[in-house]
N, C-alpha and C positions, 0 to 999 in steps of 0.2 A: 452537507455531504462530505466535504473534504476533511472534516475532523475525524472521519473514520480511517483516513490514510495514516498509517503508522510508520515510523522509521523502520527500515528493513536492513540497514547496514550493520555489520559487526555483531552478529548474533551467532551463538553456537547452539544448535546447528544452524547453518545458513538459511536464509529465507527460502521457502518452497515456491515452486511454480504457481501454486494456488494463491499464495500470499501476494506474489508479484502481480498476478492477473487481477486479483481483487483491488489492489491499489490502482492499477491502470484503469479498471472499470470505474472506480470512484472519480478518478481524474477526468475521464472522458464525459462522465455524467455531469460533472461540475462545469467543464468548459462548454459543453453543448447545451446546458441548461435543461436537460431532460433526463429522467431516470429510465424511461422506456421510449426509445425512438419509434417513429412511425414506420410502417412497413416500407415506405419509400426510402427511409434513411437507415434501415436495419443493417444492410450490408456495409455501408460506409462506417457506421458506428462500430460494428464488430471488427472491421479491419483496423480502425483506429486503436481499439483496445489491444488487439494482437500486436500491432506495431509498437505501441508504447510499452507493453509488457516485454517485448523483445529487447528494446533499447534499455529499459530499466534493468533487465537481467545483465546485460553487458556492463552497465554502469556499476552494479553491485559486484560483479566479477572483477572489475578493474580497479575499484577503489582500494587504497591501502591506508592502514592506520597502525599506529604503535600502541593504541589503547587495547587493553585486554577485552576479549569478547564479552558481550553482555549476556546475561541469563534471561531467558523469556519469563521464567517464573518471578524473578526479582522485579523485572520491569512491569509485569502484570500486577504485582502487589503494590508497587508505587502508584500505578494508575488507580487501583482500588482505594488507596489511601487518599489520593487527590479527590476522588469522587465522594468519599465520605465527608471530607472537609467542605466540598462545594455544595452537596445536597443534604448533608446532615444525617 
């Protein structure tokens, strides 16, 4: 599950709310050990995703770097190249 969490810092344009929420959802799924919580745990699960997304957005907003912003297209191409090497 967590291999789906991608770095979100230092991109131009910055990470979207949807990207941050998707990363938070993957994190909560991994930590809780479930992709779909029971009805009894749905509220707690959703609250955890929202809180982690909120804190993650603050982290991304506050991080500083001297590196130039990364290109989403260039990073996606690097990932495709790695996949070609890995899977042939």
